[in-house]
C-alpha positions as CSV (number, residue, x, y, z in Angstrom):
1,M,-63.3,127.8,179.9
2,W,-67.1,128.1,179.8
3,E,-67.4,124.4,179.2
4,Y,-65.3,123.7,182.4
5,V,-67.5,126.1,184.4
6,K,-70.7,124.4,183.2
7,R,-69.2,121.0,184.0
8,E,-68.3,122.2,187.5
9,I,-71.8,123.4,188.1
10,F,-73.1,120.1,186.9
11,I,-70.7,118.1,189.1
12,N,-71.8,120.2,192.1
13,K,-75.4,119.5,191.4
14,I,-74.7,115.8,191.3
15,N,-72.6,115.9,194.5
16,K,-75.6,117.4,196.4
17,N,-77.4,114.1,195.8
18,H,-74.3,111.8,196.3
19,R,-72.5,113.4,199.2
20,K,-70.9,110.2,200.4
21,Q,-69.3,109.4,197.0
22,H,-65.9,110.7,196.1
23,Y,-65.7,113.8,194.0
24,S,-63.2,112.4,191.5
25,E,-65.8,110.0,190.2
26,Y,-67.5,112.9,188.5
27,S,-64.4,114.7,187.3
28,P,-64.7,115.9,183.6
29,A,-62.7,112.9,182.4
30,N,-65.1,110.4,183.9
31,L,-68.3,112.5,183.4
32,F,-69.5,110.6,180.4
33,S,-68.5,107.1,181.5
34,P,-71.3,104.6,181.7
35,K,-70.9,104.3,185.5
36,A,-71.3,108.0,186.0
37,L,-74.3,108.2,183.7
38,A,-75.9,105.3,185.5
39,K,-75.5,107.1,188.8
40,M,-76.8,110.3,187.4
41,T,-80.1,108.8,186.4
42,Q,-80.6,106.5,189.5
43,N,-83.2,107.3,192.0
44,T,-81.7,109.2,194.9
45,N,-85.0,110.0,196.7
46,K,-88.5,108.5,196.1
47,R,-89.9,112.0,196.8
48,D,-88.3,114.1,194.0
49,S,-86.4,111.5,192.0
50,Q,-88.3,112.3,188.7
51,F,-87.4,116.0,188.9
52,H,-83.8,115.3,189.6
53,K,-83.6,112.7,186.8
54,K,-85.0,115.3,184.3
55,E,-82.7,118.0,185.6
56,K,-79.6,115.9,185.3
57,L,-80.6,114.7,181.9
58,Y,-81.1,118.3,180.6
59,H,-77.7,119.3,182.0
60,Y,-76.1,116.3,180.4
61,I,-77.7,117.2,177.0
62,Y,-76.6,120.8,177.3
63,I,-73.0,120.0,178.1
64,E,-72.9,117.4,175.3
65,F,-74.4,119.9,172.8
66,E,-71.8,122.6,173.8
67,A,-69.0,120.0,173.3
68,I,-70.4,119.2,169.8
69,K,-70.7,122.8,169.0
70,K,-67.1,123.4,169.9
71,R,-66.0,120.4,167.9
72,R,-67.8,121.3,164.7
73,S,-67.7,125.1,165.2
74,F,-71.1,126.0,163.9
75,S,-70.0,129.6,163.3
76,T,-68.9,128.7,159.7
77,N,-70.4,130.6,156.8
78,Y,-74.2,130.0,156.6
Protein backbone atom coordinates (compact mmCIF):
# COMPACT_ATOMS: atom_id res chain seq x y z
CA MET A 1 0.00 0.00 0.00
CA TRP A 2 2.69 2.50 1.00
CA GLU A 3 4.71 1.72 -2.10
CA TYR A 4 1.66 2.50 -4.21
CA VAL A 5 1.11 5.83 -2.40
CA LYS A 6 4.76 6.79 -2.86
CA ARG A 7 4.57 5.94 -6.56
CA GLU A 8 1.40 8.03 -6.90
CA ILE A 9 3.13 11.03 -5.31
CA PHE A 10 6.07 10.50 -7.63
CA ILE A 11 3.84 10.21 -10.70
CA ASN A 12 2.01 13.41 -9.75
CA LYS A 13 5.32 15.25 -9.44
CA ILE A 14 6.30 14.09 -12.90
CA ASN A 15 2.94 15.08 -14.35
CA LYS A 16 3.36 18.64 -13.14
CA ASN A 17 6.28 18.90 -15.55
CA HIS A 18 4.67 16.93 -18.37
CA ARG A 19 1.05 18.08 -18.35
CA LYS A 20 0.51 17.39 -22.05
CA GLN A 21 1.59 13.75 -21.86
CA HIS A 22 -0.78 10.95 -21.01
CA TYR A 23 -0.95 9.74 -17.43
CA SER A 24 -0.75 6.04 -18.30
CA GLU A 25 2.80 6.53 -19.51
CA TYR A 26 3.83 6.88 -15.87
CA SER A 27 1.68 4.13 -14.41
CA PRO A 28 3.54 1.90 -11.90
CA ALA A 29 3.96 -0.81 -14.56
CA ASN A 30 5.78 1.56 -16.91
CA LEU A 31 7.56 3.63 -14.27
CA PHE A 32 10.92 1.91 -14.65
CA SER A 33 10.86 1.55 -18.41
CA PRO A 34 13.79 3.21 -20.24
CA LYS A 35 11.41 5.59 -21.98
CA ALA A 36 9.95 6.84 -18.69
CA LEU A 37 13.39 7.18 -17.11
CA ALA A 38 14.63 9.19 -20.07
CA LYS A 39 11.67 11.54 -19.73
CA MET A 40 12.16 11.87 -16.00
CA THR A 41 15.69 13.15 -16.42
CA GLN A 42 15.16 15.34 -19.47
CA ASN A 43 15.29 19.11 -19.20
CA THR A 44 11.79 20.51 -18.85
CA ASN A 45 12.80 24.08 -18.11
CA LYS A 46 16.15 25.78 -18.52
CA ARG A 47 15.45 27.71 -15.34
CA ASP A 48 15.14 24.94 -12.75
CA SER A 49 15.96 21.80 -14.71
CA GLN A 50 18.89 20.84 -12.44
CA PHE A 51 16.71 20.96 -9.33
CA HIS A 52 13.96 18.89 -10.93
CA LYS A 53 16.46 16.36 -12.25
CA LYS A 54 17.90 15.83 -8.77
CA GLU A 55 14.49 15.70 -7.15
CA LYS A 56 13.21 13.07 -9.58
CA LEU A 57 16.37 11.04 -9.24
CA TYR A 58 16.10 11.00 -5.44
CA HIS A 59 12.46 9.93 -5.66
CA TYR A 60 13.41 7.17 -8.09
CA ILE A 61 16.19 5.92 -5.80
CA TYR A 62 13.85 5.99 -2.80
CA ILE A 63 11.12 4.00 -4.55
CA GLU A 64 13.66 1.52 -5.89
CA PHE A 65 15.14 1.08 -2.41
CA GLU A 66 11.70 0.48 -0.90
CA ALA A 67 11.03 -2.18 -3.55
CA ILE A 68 14.34 -3.92 -2.79
CA LYS A 69 13.62 -3.73 0.94
CA LYS A 70 10.26 -5.37 0.38
CA ARG A 71 11.80 -8.07 -1.79
CA ARG A 72 14.63 -9.00 0.54
CA SER A 73 12.79 -8.18 3.78
CA PHE A 74 15.63 -6.65 5.78
CA SER A 75 13.78 -7.38 9.01
CA THR A 76 15.43 -10.82 9.26
CA ASN A 77 17.47 -11.62 12.36
CA TYR A 78 20.54 -9.36 12.67
